[in-house]
NULUM-254250 format. One record per residue (C-alpha): x, y, z negated; residue in three letters. Coordinates in steps of 0.25 Angstrom, whole numbers, plus 2048, in hexadecimal, padded with zeros to 3 digits. Last residue first. Example, Ala and Ser with C-alpha at 12.3 -4.5 7.8 and 13.67 -1.06 7.14 Angstrom:
BEGIN
8377FC7E3SER8317EE7E1ALA
end
This chain:
BEGIN
7DB80980AGLY7E1806817GLY7D47FD818LYS7C97FE810GLY7C8801800LYS7CF80F7FBARG7D880B7EFLYS7D28157E3HIS7CC80C7D9GLU7D17FF7D8ASN7E08037E1HIS7E280A7D5CYS7E17FF7CBGLN7E77F67D3MET7F48017D5CYS7F48057C7ALA7F57F47C3ASN8017F17CDSER8077FD7C9LEU8067F97B9LEU80C7EC7BEASP8187F37C2GLN8197FC7B7ALA81B7EE7ACALA8267EA7B8LYS82D7F57B6ALA82C7F57A7ALA8317E77A6ALA83B7EA7B1LEU8437F77ABASP84C7FA7B2LYS84B80A7ADALA84980F7BCGLN83F8037C0SER8388067B3ALA8378147B4ARG8318137C2ASP8288087BELEU8228117B3ALA82181D7BETHR8198137C6ALA80F80D7BCALA80D81D7B9GLU80A8217C8ALA8028157C7PHE7F981B7BAALA7FA8297C2THR7F38237CFTHR7E881B7C6LYS7E482A7BDGLU7E58337C9GLN7DE82A7D2TRP7D28277C5SER7D38367C5GLU7D28387D5LYS7C68307D4THR7C38237DFGLY7CA8217EDARG7D48267F6PRO7D882C7E9PRO7DE83A7EAASP7EF83C7EAHIS7F98417E2LYS7F98347D8THR7FB82C7E3LEU80C8357E4ASP80E82F7D7GLY80E8227DBTHR8158237E4LEU82182A7DDGLN81F81F7D1LYS8208157DDTYR82D81B7E5GLU83481C7D8SER83180E7D4ALA83680A7E3GLN8438107E0LYS8438097D2GLN8417FE7D6LEU84B7FD7E1THR8578017D8GLU8527F77CDTRP8527EB7D5PRO84B7E07CDPRO8527D87C2SER84A7CF7BEASP8417CF7CBSER8327D27CCGLN8367E07CBLEU8387E07D8GLU82C7D97DELYS8227E37D6GLY82C7EF7DCILE82A7E97EAASN81A7E97E9ALA8197F37E3ASP8237FD7ECLEU81D7F87FAGLN8297FA803GLN8247ED80CPRO8167F180DGLY80B7F6804LYS80A7FA7F6GLY8138067F1ILE81580C7FDLYS809808804PHE80180F7F8MET80981C7F8ILE80681D808GLN7F7818805ARG7F68257FBILE7FC82D806ALA7F382A80EGLY7E682A806GLY7DF83480EPRO7E583681CGLY7F383981ELYS7F782D826GLY7FA820821MET80781E829ASP80D810826PRO81380F818PRO82580B81BSER8287FC81BGLY8317FE828ASN8267F5830SER81B80082DSER8137FC822ALA8057F8822VAL7F980181DPRO7EC7FB818GLY7E97EB815SER7E07EA821THR7E97E782BASP7E77DE836THR7DC7EA83BTHR7D67E684ALYS7D07F0853LEU7DA7F285DCYS7DB7E285EGLY7CC7E185DSER7C97E8868ILE7D67E3870VAL7D27D5870LEU7C37D7872ILE7C77DF87ETHR7CF7D2882GLY7C57C8880VAL7BB7D0888VAL7C37D3894LEU7C77C5895GLY7B87C0895THR7B57CA89EPRO7C07C68A8LEU7BE7B78A5VAL7B27B68ABLYS7B47C08B8TRP7C17B68BBARG7B97AB8BBSER7B07B28C5ARG7BA7B58CESER7C17C28D1MET
end
């Protein structure tokens, strides 16, 4: 090899190595799990909090998230009640399931209190949607939003994926 090739070769190896290493170590998603192409929750494993993450994903992440979809549908003067009824029923089931788990952070007593309040708000939304009562459904949706933040402030794991 000529002298010029010897100068380019090590530089190319160094640059290539840096690109490979940075590509392997780079994380582009810092917000937690991402939905698959069909909108279903990702495989979140069986580890501690995995079931809670799956519930929260269905409630608040991805294209099929219940919280934002219900909120958007309730903005209409004549919402799609049949769709809302199914969504509210699923929301009620999911929030009820949260009460069966241990908290990822904080006390069990607080977790029980806050997840129970969350489940009660979801039950109110379910009842309002079954009755096709728009005002009551909007009020229940507001309760759900407040219940989310109160619980997250005390019980959500801090850091990646939590």
